C-alpha positions as CSV (number, residue, x, y, z in Angstrom):
1,M,-35.9,-58.6,-39.6
2,E,-38.8,-58.8,-37.3
3,V,-36.6,-60.0,-34.5
4,T,-34.1,-57.2,-34.9
5,G,-36.8,-54.6,-35.3
6,A,-38.4,-55.4,-32.0
7,P,-35.5,-54.1,-29.8
8,E,-35.4,-50.9,-31.9
9,A,-39.1,-50.4,-31.4
10,A,-38.7,-51.1,-27.7
11,T,-35.8,-48.7,-27.5
12,G,-37.8,-46.0,-29.3
13,A,-40.6,-46.6,-26.9
14,R,-38.3,-46.2,-23.9
15,T,-36.7,-42.9,-25.2
16,A,-40.0,-41.3,-26.2
17,P,-40.8,-38.2,-24.0
18,E,-43.3,-38.8,-21.3
19,P,-46.3,-36.5,-21.1
20,H,-46.2,-33.9,-18.4
21,L,-48.7,-34.9,-15.7
22,P,-50.3,-32.2,-13.5
23,I,-49.0,-32.2,-10.0
24,D,-51.7,-31.8,-7.4
25,A,-49.5,-31.5,-4.3
26,I,-51.0,-30.6,-0.9
27,R,-48.7,-28.8,1.5
28,P,-48.6,-30.3,5.0
29,P,-50.0,-28.1,7.7
30,R,-47.4,-26.2,9.7
31,P,-49.1,-24.9,12.9
32,G,-45.8,-23.9,14.4
33,R,-45.2,-21.4,11.6
34,W,-48.6,-19.8,12.1
35,I,-48.1,-19.6,15.8
36,A,-44.7,-18.0,15.4
37,A,-46.1,-15.5,12.9
38,V,-48.9,-14.5,15.2
39,V,-46.5,-14.0,18.1
40,A,-44.1,-11.9,16.0
41,V,-46.9,-9.7,14.7
42,F,-48.3,-9.2,18.2
43,A,-44.8,-8.3,19.6
44,M,-44.2,-5.8,16.8
45,V,-47.6,-4.1,17.3
46,W,-47.2,-4.0,21.1
47,L,-43.7,-2.5,20.7
48,L,-44.9,0.1,18.2
49,Y,-47.8,1.0,20.4
50,T,-45.6,1.3,23.5
51,I,-43.2,3.6,21.6
52,I,-45.9,5.9,20.2
53,V,-47.9,6.4,23.4
54,N,-44.8,6.8,25.6
55,E,-44.9,10.4,26.7
56,N,-41.3,10.3,27.9
57,L,-40.0,10.1,24.3
58,H,-41.2,13.7,23.6
59,W,-42.1,13.1,19.9
60,D,-42.9,16.8,19.5
61,V,-39.2,17.6,20.3
62,I,-38.1,14.8,17.8
63,V,-40.2,16.3,15.0
64,E,-39.0,19.8,15.8
65,Y,-35.3,19.0,15.7
66,L,-35.5,16.4,12.8
67,T,-35.0,19.2,10.2
68,D,-33.1,21.6,12.5
69,G,-30.3,23.5,10.7
70,R,-27.7,22.2,13.1
71,I,-28.8,18.6,12.6
72,L,-28.8,19.0,8.8
73,G,-25.3,20.5,9.0
74,G,-24.0,17.6,11.0
75,L,-25.7,15.2,8.5
76,W,-23.9,16.9,5.7
77,V,-20.5,16.5,7.5
78,T,-21.4,12.8,8.1
79,I,-22.0,12.3,4.3
80,Q,-18.8,14.1,3.5
81,L,-16.7,12.0,5.9
82,T,-18.3,8.8,4.6
83,V,-17.8,9.5,0.9
84,L,-14.3,10.9,1.2
85,S,-13.1,8.2,3.5
86,M,-14.4,5.5,1.2
87,V,-12.9,7.0,-1.9
88,I,-9.5,7.4,-0.2
89,G,-9.8,4.0,1.5
90,L,-10.6,2.3,-1.8
91,A,-7.6,3.9,-3.5
92,L,-5.4,2.8,-0.7
93,G,-6.9,-0.6,-0.8
94,V,-6.3,-1.1,-4.5
95,L,-2.7,0.1,-4.1
96,A,-2.1,-2.2,-1.1
97,A,-3.7,-5.2,-2.8
98,V,-1.6,-4.7,-6.0
99,M,1.5,-4.5,-3.7
100,Q,0.5,-7.7,-2.0
101,L,0.2,-9.5,-5.3
102,S,3.5,-8.1,-6.5
103,G,6.6,-10.2,-7.2
104,S,8.7,-7.9,-5.0
105,P,9.1,-9.1,-1.4
106,V,9.7,-5.6,-0.2
107,L,6.3,-4.4,-1.6
108,R,4.6,-7.4,-0.2
109,A,6.1,-6.8,3.2
110,A,5.2,-3.1,3.2
111,S,1.6,-3.9,2.2
112,G,1.3,-6.7,4.8
113,L,2.7,-4.4,7.5
114,Y,0.1,-1.7,6.7
115,T,-2.9,-4.0,6.8
116,W,-1.5,-5.8,9.9
117,F,-1.1,-2.6,11.9
118,F,-4.3,-0.7,11.0
119,R,-6.5,-3.8,11.2
120,G,-4.9,-4.8,14.5
121,T,-5.5,-1.5,16.4
122,P,-8.9,-0.1,17.3
123,L,-10.3,2.7,15.1
124,L,-11.1,4.7,18.2
125,V,-7.4,4.7,19.2
126,Q,-6.4,5.7,15.7
127,L,-8.8,8.7,15.7
128,I,-7.5,10.0,19.1
129,F,-3.9,9.5,17.9
130,W,-4.4,11.5,14.7
131,F,-6.2,14.2,16.6
132,N,-3.2,14.5,19.0
133,I,-0.5,14.0,16.3
134,G,0.8,17.5,17.2
135,L,2.2,16.1,20.4
136,V,4.6,13.9,18.3
137,F,5.1,16.2,15.3
138,P,4.6,19.8,16.2
139,S,5.0,20.9,12.6
140,F,4.9,19.5,9.0
141,G,6.9,20.8,6.1
142,I,8.4,20.2,2.7
143,G,12.2,20.5,2.4
144,V,15.5,18.7,2.8
145,P,15.0,15.4,4.7
146,F,17.0,14.5,7.9
147,D,16.4,17.8,9.7
148,G,17.4,19.9,6.7
149,P,15.9,23.3,5.9
150,K,12.2,23.5,5.2
151,L,10.8,25.3,2.2
152,I,7.2,25.2,3.5
153,E,6.1,24.5,7.0
154,W,2.7,24.2,8.7
155,Q,1.9,24.0,12.4
156,A,0.2,20.6,13.3
157,N,-2.4,22.3,15.5
158,E,-3.6,24.4,12.6
159,L,-3.4,21.7,10.0
160,I,-4.9,18.8,11.8
161,T,-8.5,20.0,12.5
162,P,-11.1,17.6,13.9
163,F,-12.4,17.0,10.4
164,T,-8.9,16.3,9.0
165,A,-8.1,14.0,11.9
166,A,-11.4,12.1,11.4
167,L,-10.7,11.8,7.7
168,L,-7.2,10.5,8.2
169,G,-8.3,8.0,10.8
170,L,-11.3,6.7,8.9
171,A,-9.7,6.6,5.4
172,I,-6.4,4.9,6.4
173,N,-8.2,2.4,8.6
174,E,-10.7,1.6,5.8
175,G,-7.9,1.2,3.3
176,A,-6.5,-1.7,5.3
177,Y,-9.9,-3.6,5.1
178,M,-10.4,-2.7,1.4
179,A,-7.0,-4.1,0.6
180,E,-8.2,-7.6,1.6
181,I,-11.4,-7.2,-0.2
182,V,-9.7,-6.1,-3.5
183,R,-7.1,-8.8,-3.1
184,A,-9.8,-11.5,-2.8
185,G,-11.6,-10.0,-5.9
186,I,-8.4,-10.1,-8.0
187,R,-7.6,-13.7,-6.9
188,S,-11.1,-14.7,-8.0
189,V,-10.3,-14.0,-11.7
190,D,-9.1,-17.1,-13.6
191,P,-5.2,-16.8,-13.9
192,G,-5.6,-18.1,-17.5
193,Q,-7.2,-14.8,-18.6
194,R,-4.2,-12.9,-17.3
195,E,-1.9,-15.3,-19.2
196,A,-4.0,-14.9,-22.4
197,A,-3.9,-11.1,-22.1
198,E,-0.1,-11.1,-21.6
199,A,0.2,-13.3,-24.6
200,L,-1.5,-10.7,-26.6
201,G,1.2,-8.2,-25.6
202,M,-0.6,-6.3,-22.9
203,S,1.4,-4.7,-20.2
204,H,0.9,-5.5,-16.5
205,R,-1.0,-2.3,-16.0
206,Q,-3.3,-2.9,-19.0
207,V,-4.0,-6.4,-17.9
208,L,-5.0,-5.2,-14.4
209,R,-7.1,-2.3,-15.7
210,R,-8.8,-4.0,-18.7
211,V,-9.0,-7.6,-17.8
212,V,-8.6,-8.3,-14.1
213,L,-10.4,-5.5,-12.3
214,P,-13.5,-5.4,-14.5
215,Q,-14.1,-9.1,-13.7
216,A,-13.1,-8.7,-10.0
217,M,-15.7,-6.0,-9.5
218,R,-18.5,-8.6,-9.2
219,V,-16.7,-10.0,-6.1
220,I,-15.6,-6.6,-4.8
221,I,-18.9,-4.7,-5.0
222,P,-20.9,-6.5,-2.3
223,P,-18.4,-6.2,0.6
224,T,-17.6,-2.7,-0.5
225,G,-21.2,-1.8,-0.2
226,N,-21.3,-3.3,3.2
227,Q,-18.2,-1.3,4.2
228,F,-19.9,1.9,2.9
229,I,-23.0,1.3,5.0
230,S,-20.8,0.5,8.0
231,M,-18.8,3.7,7.4
232,L,-22.0,5.8,7.7
233,K,-22.4,4.5,11.2
234,T,-18.7,4.4,12.1
235,T,-18.5,8.2,11.6
236,S,-20.3,8.5,14.9
237,M,-16.9,7.7,16.6
238,V,-15.7,11.1,15.5
239,S,-17.7,12.5,18.4
240,V,-14.7,11.6,20.7
241,I,-12.5,14.2,19.0
242,A,-15.2,16.9,19.0
243,G,-16.1,16.6,15.3
244,A,-19.0,18.3,13.8
245,E,-20.8,15.2,12.4
246,L,-24.4,14.1,13.2
247,L,-23.9,12.5,16.6
248,T,-21.6,15.3,17.9
249,V,-24.2,17.9,16.9
250,S,-26.9,15.9,18.6
251,Q,-24.8,15.7,21.8
252,R,-24.2,19.4,21.8
253,I,-27.9,20.1,21.5
254,Y,-29.0,17.8,24.2
255,L,-26.4,19.2,26.6
256,G,-28.3,22.5,26.2
257,N,-32.0,21.3,26.3
258,F,-31.4,18.0,28.3
259,E,-33.5,16.1,25.7
260,V,-31.0,13.2,25.6
261,I,-33.3,10.4,24.3
262,A,-35.1,12.6,21.9
263,M,-31.9,13.9,20.3
264,L,-30.4,10.4,20.1
265,I,-33.6,9.2,18.3
266,V,-33.2,12.1,15.9
267,A,-29.7,11.0,15.1
268,S,-30.8,7.4,14.8
269,I,-33.6,8.3,12.3
270,W,-31.1,10.0,10.0
271,Y,-28.7,7.2,10.3
272,I,-31.4,4.8,9.3
273,V,-32.4,7.0,6.3
274,L,-28.8,7.1,5.1
275,T,-28.2,3.4,5.4
276,T,-31.5,2.6,3.7
277,I,-30.6,4.8,0.7
278,A,-27.1,3.2,0.6
279,S,-28.6,-0.3,0.7
280,V,-30.9,0.5,-2.2
281,G,-28.0,1.8,-4.2
282,Q,-25.9,-1.2,-3.4
283,H,-28.8,-3.5,-4.6
284,F,-29.0,-1.8,-8.0
285,I,-25.2,-1.7,-8.4
286,E,-24.9,-5.5,-7.6
287,K,-27.8,-6.2,-10.0
288,R,-26.0,-4.3,-12.8
289,F,-22.8,-6.3,-12.4
290,E,-24.7,-9.6,-12.0
291,R,-26.5,-8.9,-15.3
292,G,-23.2,-9.1,-17.2
293,H,-22.1,-12.2,-15.4
294,H,-25.4,-14.1,-16.1
295,A,-25.3,-13.0,-19.8
296,L,-21.8,-14.5,-20.1
297,Q,-22.9,-17.8,-18.5
298,T,-25.9,-17.9,-20.9
299,R,-23.7,-17.3,-23.9
300,V,-21.3,-20.0,-22.9
301,R,-24.1,-22.5,-22.4
302,R,-25.6,-21.6,-25.8
303,N,-22.2,-22.2,-27.5
304,L,-21.8,-25.6,-25.8
305,R,-25.3,-26.8,-26.5
306,P,-24.6,-28.3,-30.0
307,F,-21.6,-30.2,-28.7
308,G,-23.8,-31.7,-25.9
309,K,-26.4,-32.9,-28.4
310,G,-23.9,-34.4,-30.7
311,S,-22.2,-36.4,-27.9
312,V,-25.5,-38.2,-27.0
């Protein structure tokens, strides 16, 4: 008995938890990091000082025009173009992504052709094309196809304004990129969940709306936020078709007062403000969706914990 008890005692001694010892670690000196930090601070202070004291920047003009009515009007057009283009682009992207994942080869080919063409041609070319669409189609109408009689007809030059052309170019181009983002998000969902939902009798539309897309949003949200921030700056391309957004208005002003750099700084300040607000909003939206994902992981680990203890 004494012989057999000894190994058990020894085993118990080996498996006993060891006391936590305090760790008194000393970080090794890193002089290179301190030198780099000092150089970076010096460079930033020198750059800031140079910008502030530079009389050629005309800070009084910048402050004067920062809240000018024309600038604020162009800012509002920029916000409108960004929001509308992203909403339409997201709708087109979801539709194109669902078509790409469809079992119909015709729908897959149509979606692939759409993304291939609009991702393969420059956005600047697309904006100019939509602005000059009247050269190809002088009028648009609703009626009998194949040169039949028209019930309603509009002239292209009256219908396609600079704002409409900008919206068409930005939204359709954005839809091609959003299609790939949504498709990647849908593919990130475990196919077993789709099969389980179909086994419960859900239709394809219900599976997509209630099971797949809510889980795919965690993958879709971050790149969509990046696309939104990029769209805020991409609207500046509308200036080539004489739009009324922020950069176009700034250009019109400096053509009159010749304050080119000052007006470009005014536009840049507002672009930075918009992108900063969008970045903060993206952070909180991502945090909201990550919270549900982490809660699911915690619940799964809690459910599996008794099985782990029992298997030891």
